[in-house]
C-alpha positions, -999 to +999 in steps of 0.1 A: +125+464+202+108+431+195+079+430+172+057+400+174+040+386+142+005+395+154+015+431+161+026+440+126+004+463+105-011+445+075-021+466+045-036+457+011-032+478-021-051+472-053-032+478-085-001+490-067+019+515-088-003+505-118+003+468-114-024+441-113-043+425-085-040+430-047-007+433-030-003+424+007+021+445+027+031+434+062+049+463+078+075+447+100+083+481+114+065+513+105+082+544+091+080+564+124+097+535+143+127+533+119+157+554+127+184+566+103+175+567+067+150+538+064+114+545+053+101+510+046+107+476+061+080+452+050+072+417+037+053+420+004+033+391-009+021+389-045-004+361-053+000+344-088-007+369-115-003+399-093+023+426-098+038+460-087+040+483-116+071+501-128+082+530-106+115+549-100+135+556-069+150+591-067+171+601-037+165+566-023+171+529-030+149+499-026+161+464-019+140+434-028+151+401-012+131+372-027+121+348+002+097+325-016+084+318-051+095+332-084+087+362-106+098+385-134+116+418-126+120+447-149+153+462-136+154+496-153+145+481-187+162+447-183+139+418-176+151+389-154+135+359-137+141+360-099+135+332-073+140+326-036+174+337-025+178+364-052+180+401-045+174+433-065+188+468-057+172+498-074+181+535-068+198+566-082+168+575-104+164+540-118+131+521-119+118+486-115+086+464-114+079+429-103+053+403-112+045+369-098+047+346-128+048+314-107+021+292-092+027+300-055+028+333-036+058+355-042+072+367-009+096+396-009+114+415+020+114+451+009+136+478+024+137+514+012+166+536+023+167+574+018+199+591+008 
């Protein structure tokens, strides 16, 4: 299946998971199109000052691949600066949050896999 850029579902969420600002989610493929154990395949964009609040992943794991920009991740209680090219893996009941602390949009490829 080929998905053209103009065919992807775009969604906006205010204060996602208790975070601040508006988060843009571009669903590369939607849940019902994904086989296997995937439930999310999306590009997430956080404008400067925006964040996704802390949340846990039980019976699943989430991968963040930082494509552009920089930000601050809370990786189950440990804070770290992330930038383009870095990746974060959270699962097994652990939690995370991410905030755009930079001056340009923070673009993340996010994939959630169920166990």
